[in-house]
Structures are given as C-alpha cells and as structure tokens.
N, C-alpha and C positions, 0 to 999 in steps of 0.2 A: 376672114379667119375668125374662129371662135375665140381665140386668145384675146382679141381686142375688147371683148365684152368683160373680161375678167382682169386684164392688166392695163392700167393707164398708159404704161410704156412697155414695149416688148424688146426694143433694141437699146443697147448701152455701149458707151465708148470705151469703157475700161472696167476692170473688176471693182475699182473704188466707186465708180458711178453706179454700177450694179448693186453693190452692197448698200449704198446710201439711199438710192432712189427707187429700188424695186418695191412695188406695192401690188397687192391683190385685192380685188373687190369680191365680196361674198354676198350674193343675193340671199335674202332671208329664207327663201324656200328652195335653195339650190339642191338639185337632185341629179346625180351623174347620169342616170338612165334617161331621163327626159331632156335635160339641158345639154348633154353632150351627144349621146348616141342618137336620140331621136332628132336632135337639131342638125347633126351632120347628114342624117338621112333626108331631112327636109331640104337642106341647102344643096346637097350634091348626092342625089339618089344612087348613083353608080360608084361612089367613092369606096375603095377597098378598105376593109377594117382588119381582117384576119386571114392569114394564109397558114393552113395547118397541114401537117403530114405526120406519119408515124413509120415504124419499122416494118409494117405489113402492107406496104404499097397503097395505103389509104391516103387520099388527099382531098382537102376541102378548101374552098375560097369563099369568104363571106364579105359582102358589102355592108355598110352601115344600115342600109335598108333591110338586109337579111337579118342582122342582129336585132334591129328594132322590131321587125315583124315576129321573129321567133321568141324574143323576150316578152312580147305582149301576150302571145299564146301561153307561154310559161307562167306569166303573172296571173292570167285568168285561171289557169289550172291550180297554181299554188293558193290563190284566193278561195277556190272552190273547196279545198281541203282544210280551210280554217286558218291559213297563214295570213297575218295582217301586220299592221304597223307594230313594231316591237317584238314580234315573234322571232325566236332564235332558231336558226337553221345551221346545222353542221354539214359541211361539204367536203367529201373525200374523193376528189376527182382527178388526181394526178395532173396530166396536161391535156385532158380530153377537151375537145372544142366546146362541149356542153357547159364547161365551167363559165365561159363568158355569157352564155345565154341565161344560165341560172342566176349568176351574180347580178346581171343587169335587171332581170325580172324582179329579184328580191329587193334590189335598191329602189325600183319603181314603187313597190308596195310599201317600203319603209321598214322592212324586216331587218333583223340583225344577222349578218353573215359571219360564220366562224369557219375559215379555211383550215383544213387539216391534212396532214400527210398520210399516205397509205401505209407507212411503217408503224402506225400506232397499234399497240396491243389492246386486248380487251380491257385491261386495267386502265390504260390511257383513255380509251373511249368512254368508259363508265365515268371516270373522273371529269372529263370535259362536258359530257351531257348533263351530269348532275350539278356541276359547279355553275354552268351557264343556264340551266333550265331549258335545254334544247327540246323542241317539239317535233322536229323532223330531221332526217339525215338523208343526204343525196350522195350516192356512192357510185364509183366505177365498178363494173362487174368483174371484180378480181377475187379469186377464191379466198385468199388470206383475209382481205378486208371484209368480205361478206361474213366470213366465219367469226371474226372478232366482233362485228356489230351484232350478229344474231346471238352470240353468247352473252352480250351485254344487256340484252333486252329485259331479262328478269330483274336486273338491278338498276334500271333507268325508267322510273315511273312516268317521267314527263314526256318520254318519246311516244309519239302517236303515229308517225308516218315513216316508212322506209321506202326510199325511191332509188331505183337503179338506172344507170345510163349505159349505152353501148349495145347491150343485148339483153333480152328478157331473163328473169330469174324467178324461180318458184318462190312464192311467199313475199315477193317484192312488187311494187308498182313500177311499171316500165315507163320511164319518162317520155321517150320519143313517141310512144303510142298514145299516151294520155294527152299530151299537148295538142295533138292533131284534132282533138275533139272540141277545141276552143277557138274563138275568133282571134284574128291577128290585130285587133285594135284594143287599146286599154286606156281608159280615161284617167287622167291625172287625179289622184285622190284630193278631196277637199275637206274642209271642216276639221274635225278631230283626227281624221285619217291623213291629213296633209302632213308632209314631211317638212321639218324646219332644219336649217343647216346644223344646229347643235344637237339634233337627235343622234342616237347611237347607230352607226351604219355597219361597223366592222369590229370584230374582236379577234385578236391574235393571242394564242397561248404561247408565251415566251419559252424558248428552249433553254432554260437554265441548266447549269451543270450540277447544281445541288438544289434540294427542296422541290416541292411541287410547282409546276408552271403557274405563272401569274396571268391573269386575263387583262391584256392591254386593250383599252377601248379607244376607238376613233369615231369622230362624228362625220356627218355628211359633207362637211367642208374639206375633209382630209384629201380627196382627190386633187383639189386646187393647190394643196401644198406640194404635190408632185409635179407641178409645172416646172419648178426649178430643177428637180431631178431629171426630167426628160429633156427639156429644151436647152438648159444651160450647162449641164454636166454630160449627159449622154449625147447631147446635140443631135437628137432625132430630127429627121427631115420629113416634111409633109409629103405624103404619097410614096415614101420610100420605106423599105422593110427594116424594122428594128427587131433584134433578137436579144432577149435576156434569158440566160439559161437558169431555169428554176422550176420547181414543182409548185403547183397551185397552193400547196399547204404552207408555203413559206411567205413571210412578209415581203421578201424580195420579188415575189410575183406581183404584188401591188406596186412595188417600186418600178418594175420594168416591163410588165406585160399587159397593162390595161389602162391605168388612170391617166398619168401625165402624157403617155404616148398618144392615147386617143384624143385627149384635149388638144394636143398639138397637130392632130391630123395624120400621124404616122400610121403605117400598116404594121400590125403585130405579126411577126413570123414565129410560129411555134413548131418545134420538132419534138413530137411526143415519143421520145426514145425509151425503149425498154430498159436499157442501161447505158451508161456513158461509155462510148467507144470513141477514142480521139479521132481516128480516121473517118468514121461515119459523120461526126460533127463537122469536121473540116470539109468533107464532101458536100454536106447540106449547105454550109455557108457559101460555098462556091456555086453550087447548082442554082440556088435561089437568089444569088447576088445580094446578099445582106449588106446594108449600108452602114448601120451602126450596130455594135455588138458589145454585150456586157456578160461577164461570167466570173465565177470565183477564181482566185489565183491558182487553186489546185488544178482546175481544168487547163489553164494555160501551161502549167508545168507539164502535164501529161501530153498536151498537144505538141509541146516542144520536144518530146521524145520521138515524135514522128518526123518525117522529112517535110517540114513545113514549106520549104522553098519549092516543092513540086506542086503546091496548090495555088491557084490563082485567087489571091485575096485582095486584088486591086480595087474591087468595088467598095471595100470597107473604108470609110472615112474617119471613123472614131471607134476606139476600143476602150472600154472601161472595165474596172474590176471593183468588186465589193464583196462583203461577207467575211473576209479575212484580210489582214494587212498584206500589202504587196512587197515581196522581197526584191531587192535591187537586181539580183541575178535574173529573175524572170523578166523584169522590165528591160534590162539590157539585151538579153537574148532575143526577146520578141521584137525589139526595135531593130536589131541587127538583121533579122530575117525578113521583116515586113516593112520597115520604115515607119511603123506606127508606135507612138509613145503611149503606153497604157495610162489612162487617167483614173487614179484611185479616188474612191469616194468612201466616206464613213457615215454610218448611221446605225439605227437600231430598229427593232419592231415598234419602238415607241414613237417614231417620227419619220419624216421624209429625210432626204440627205442633209446632214448637219455640216459636214466639212467635205470639200471636194476640190479637185483640180478642174476648175471651171474653164470655159472656152477662152478666156483672156489670159490664162496662166500657162506658163511653160512647165509641163510636168518634169519633176526631178525624180530619179530613182529612189523610192522609199518614202517620198513625201506625200502626205495625205491631202495637202492643199490648204485652202483657206475657208473660213466660215461662210455658210450660206446666208443670204439676206433673210430678214424676218427673225433670225435667231441671234440673240445676244449671247455669244459664246465666250467664255473665259476659262483660263486654267488657274486652279487654286492649289497651293501647296498644303502641307500637313497642318499649317497654322491658320488656314482659311484665308490667306492673303494671295493676291495676284502674283503669279510666277514671273520671274525675270526671264529674258531670252536665255535658252539653254537649261532652264530649271524644269525638272519633271513635275507635272501636276495632274490633277483630275480635271477632266472635261466637264464643265457645268453649263447649264442653260439658264440665264437670268430672265426675269420678267414673266415667268410662267403663270403667275397669278394676276398681275396687273395688266399685262398685254400678251395673252397666250398666243404663241406663233401658230399661224395656219399650217397644219400638217403634224403638229405635235399631238401626242395622245392626250386625252382629257381625263384620264384616271384609270382605275382598275374596276372592271365590271363587277357589280354587286359588292363592292368593298370600299365604302366611303371612308373608313378609318385609314386604310392604306393609302387611298388617294390623297387625303389630307396630309398624311405624314410625308409623302413623296413630292406632292405638288403644292402644298399649302404654305410653303415658306418662300424665301427670297429667290431660290433657284432649284433646278432639277439636277441632281447629281447622276451623271451617266454611269459612273463606276469604271470608266475607261481612262487610261493614262496616256499623256502625250507630252511632247516638248515643242515649244515654239521657237523658231530661230529668229534672228534679228530682222528678217524680211517679212515676218508675220506668217510664215508657212508652218503648218503643224506636222509633227512627225509622231505617228502612233507608236506607243510603247507596249500596250497590252492591257488586260483587265487589271484593276487595282489588286484583286486577290490572287492574281497570277505572278506578281512580283516575287522574286526569289531573294531571300536574305541569307547571305553566305559570308561568314567571318566579318560581319559588320558592313559588308557591301550590299547595296540594293541593285539587283540585276533584272532588267526587263527582258522577258523571253524573246520578244520580237527581234531585237538586235542580234542575239545569239543565233536564232533560227535563220536569219538572213545570212549570217556568216557561214553556217553549216551548209545551207542550200547552195552556196557558191561552189562547193566541191562537186565535181561532175558525177560522182557516184550517188548523189542524194537527190531523190525526187520529192519526198515530203519529210518534214521534221517537226516534232513537237518538243519544245524545251520546257522542262518542269524542274521543281526543286525536290530532290530526294533526301531523306533523312540521313544525317551523319553525326556520329557521337561527338566529334571534335568541333566541326565547323557549324553545327546546327543543321544546315542544308548544304548540298552541293548541286551544281548544275548537271542535269541529266538530259541527254538527247535521245529521243525515241525516233528511229530513222526507218524510212522505206527506201530501199535501194533502187537505182535505175537498172534498166536492162543490161545484162552482161557483167554485173558486179555481185560478188558473194561476200558475206561477213567474214572478217578475219581480224586477228590482232594487229596485223600490219595496216589494214584499212582504218581501224579505229585510231591508231597512232597518227596516220596521215590526216584524218579529219580533225583530230585534236590539235595537231601542229598548224593546220591551216587556220583554224579559228584563232589560235594564239597570234598568228601573223596578221590577221585582218581586223582584229578588235583587241581591246585590253586583255592581256593574258589571263587575268584572274577570272574572266568570264567563260573560259573554255569549258566544255562538258567533260567532267571527270568520269562520267558514266555514259556509255553509248550502248543502247539496246536496239537490236535490229528486229523489225516486225514486217509482216506482209501488208498490213494496213493499219491506219490509225483509227482509234475510236472517234466517232463524230456524232454530233447531235442530229436530230431529224432535219435541221436546217443546214446541215453540211459543215458546221463549225467543229474544229478539233476540240475534243473533250479532254483538255489538259488536266482538269480536276479528277477525272476518272483514273488517269495514269498516276497522278500524284497520290490519290487515296489508296490505290493498290500497293504502291511503294511504301506508304505509311503503315499499311497492314503487315507488310513483310518485315518492317523494321529497318535497321541500318543495312545499307547496301554497300558492298565492297567497292572501293575506288579502283576503276579499271585503268587509270593513268599510270604511267611509269615514272 
C-alpha cells in the first residue's frame, strides 16, 4: 500500500490512540501526480481509479494507468502552450472526467489550479482571473459558461489560452484533439522546475456570504492531509467505489473525489448529473454498488422524500455528511430506513476535515464528533478563554505558525498582509461556533455572525433549524434574525415544504408550537416565510446572510405568532 510510505502507522486501537499517535511523513518533493497516480500505475497497472457516468448514457472507466498516460499527454500539451511551474489555470469542468486528467497533468507540471463552478457570471470570472493572474481557462462546452468567459476576455489581460473539453467549439482549443498530438510519457521536472511540497498547488475562492471571495491557497502537501478525511472519516476501502456528491468547483471535490481517496487506493465513482434528482441518485448508488457515500444533508433530506426502502442500499458500509450541519431528524430517519448512522464531518475550504465522527466513535444525532489529529483545536469564549463543557465558543486551530498542520491552508494567494493577519498569530479563528460536551464531542452551532440576539438571549440558528426540520411538513429551513423594534431581533424561519403540504396560518402555528415543545420556548420562530427554494452559495451552503439582509432592507417585519 502507498499509505505505508507516508504514515508510520496506519492502524490505531482507539480514537485516543489515533489522536495522539497519528503522524504523516512529507517528502520534500512530494507531487500527487507522480507519487500517487503514477506510482499506483507502476505497482498495479490494472487498478481502477475512476468510474464515470452521466445522464446521457455515457460511461467511462479509467485505470491508474489510463490516468497516468492521459495526464502525461495533457502535461506535454499544457507545457507546449507555455504553462509551467507557478502558472495559474482556472478550471470550470463541472463533473467531467477530464477534470481528473487536467488536474493531475497540472500538478505534475507544478502549475497552480483554481477549480471553479459553472454557475459563475462574467463578473465572477473577471474577478477570479484578474485577482489570481490566470493565464489559461479550461471549460466544459456549456453555452452559459462559454458565453461568460468570452465576454470576460476584453477585461482579463493575463488570459492567453481558452481550452474546451467534451466537444469542439469555435474560437476555442479542443482539449481531446490537442492532447492526442503529444506523447504519453512526461519526465518529472528537475532543477528550478522541480516541485517542492511547500509550493502552491491549489487555490480555492471561498464562497463567502458578504464581500468578495478570498483566495485560499494550499501547497503540494495538501493531498496528504486528506488521508484522514478519506480513510478515517469516510472509511473508504481499497478497490471499492467511493462517491462524494460535489461539483469540481467546490473544495468538497478535493475532500471526496480525488486526493485522499486515491492515496488510499479507492475507486472514485462520479455521476455527472445534469441536476439533482433524488430517485436518479438512489438508482446510481444501487446500480454501481457504491461502498462509501458522502453528500450534503440537503440531499439526504430530499432522498428521504422518496421511498428509500425500495432501493437496495445494502452495499453501502459508511455514509458521511458535510457542507452543512446534520439535523437530528435526518440522522434518525436515515438510520431507521437503512441501518446506517450518518457520520458528520466539519471543515472549510481552508483545510482538510477538522472535526468528525471518526471510525472509533459512535455517531450521535447532531454531534459533529471530535478533532482530527495534527490539528490542535480548542473552543474560545468571548473573553478568549477556553470554554467549559456546555459553553458556546469559537472553533480555533492553534500552532498554525509554529507547527502548521498538514492539510491546513498556507495563506491567501497574492495577499501576504491578510495571511499574516489570519495565520501570523497564536491561532487561526475559523469563525464557526460550537459547544463541547463532557465527553469531548463537539456540537456545531453555526457561523459566529449568524448568531441571533433576541431580548438579551443568544440563539444559534442550527438548534432551531433542527427543531423546525423535525416537523414532517418541512424539507429545508434557514433560521435568521429579522429586525424587530422591541426585541432588536426575532427568530425567523424561511421554509421549503415537503410534498403534499401548502402554506397556511394553521401550519405556521403547528410549526411554532412544535419548536416550543422540543427546545427552549424563547427560541421559536416568531416569523415563518414559505419559499420554493432557499438561496445558496455556489458551494451549496444556505445564504442566511442574503435572507437577513433582505429583511433588514424591508425594515421591521410583523410578528406572525399569536
């Protein structure tokens, strides 16, 4: 196994043993393309790497030998157009199989990859290309994406190459055609072109709810940080299919669809869906016999609206969730129907998994689990002191300067001032709130700036959301603070209803009474607004700030409670 080269120990007797003794070795010139992809191809030429399908009856299966050979051709092509170590390349590829080929090729060269979602507008693309100094863009042949990129060209002077995958496009270089002109061998760069582990490999534009996105940078050691994500949280199995549902433009793609999974020898299963249809996703999981599965809670909520018991999910051994906190109702319903306890994990674009329900822990409904090894995580209260059990505080990561954890971001691209401000002190403040119980389990509360202050009370949105979601009429819910002339703020629930339910005063009263019954009565939503869908960031997270700002612009909202 490749793991033995990077981990002095791969097996642990308990979580405590894992937390205390887990270590990772980082070779000075570690490069995911050569040291993982090419090495698997050398050791086991027929070993499967990727199983891919879409909604148009297209299917492809790739071995590590295939990925190695195609990435070498792509690396030679990229090099021929001037891409070299440090060149920035923007990739908007949805879930196309070409993403893996391009990413591995660019890693081999030592270029800096910026994954991006196809939902970006011209303004978004102009900002990203100019902020990062991108010289090339690789896109899926999607009319909307192509139009946004083409309109951005006059305002992006650094952009030199426009490359399209899938099918040819006028005015664009066709990737599949070009790489066939080049040999399938690529020598590992040496000298000044050689990659070191602390060179910049990857940049994510964070999907913040306010302000322009920040450029979070990761070095070439970052994939090794995701061994913990894949092996000990998602519990991927060598030569078995793992599926994480995510677009290639999200950091969650790096969490679940390439790095840790391939280091562990798992097979990535990718369903390139045109749009999320719960029945189709369940069908694919059954058809391909997926062994380990990870998806956002929203997808589990919508799958639970289908007749889950009619699908044979017996091949799944582990289910994980990330991206949003896990509401207890989803946990309980999924366990009742499948016998699988959802293992929640917490993290950010800035790192690998920070807190999770690891393999030795018994998941509890609503608990985020315990800290990952290599991360010195603590909770601090408003006075900067360690929180006592049951006290809400901010999740912080210590030792980021003296002993930077493998997997954590190394700063903000092209912004040393912000890097020093955020990582130059004693700890990194995640901005996320949690409570730790007496057993050391963390319970996520929400973003620091999402906390609602009502009549002197501090109310975390997640607890109220969980209570609202227990009502059978509710599929999705966002809890925010709405302005109130007397209380300052009141709790507001923005709700998406399940099939068969319609908004009514009676239903509003039912939901409010339900929340009063299952949590402290002062936390109940005095305002309930029904919508067809919730606003979300490009990474699928609910944009509570957008809801809040619209309400602030409207001014005081009438109390809908009786």
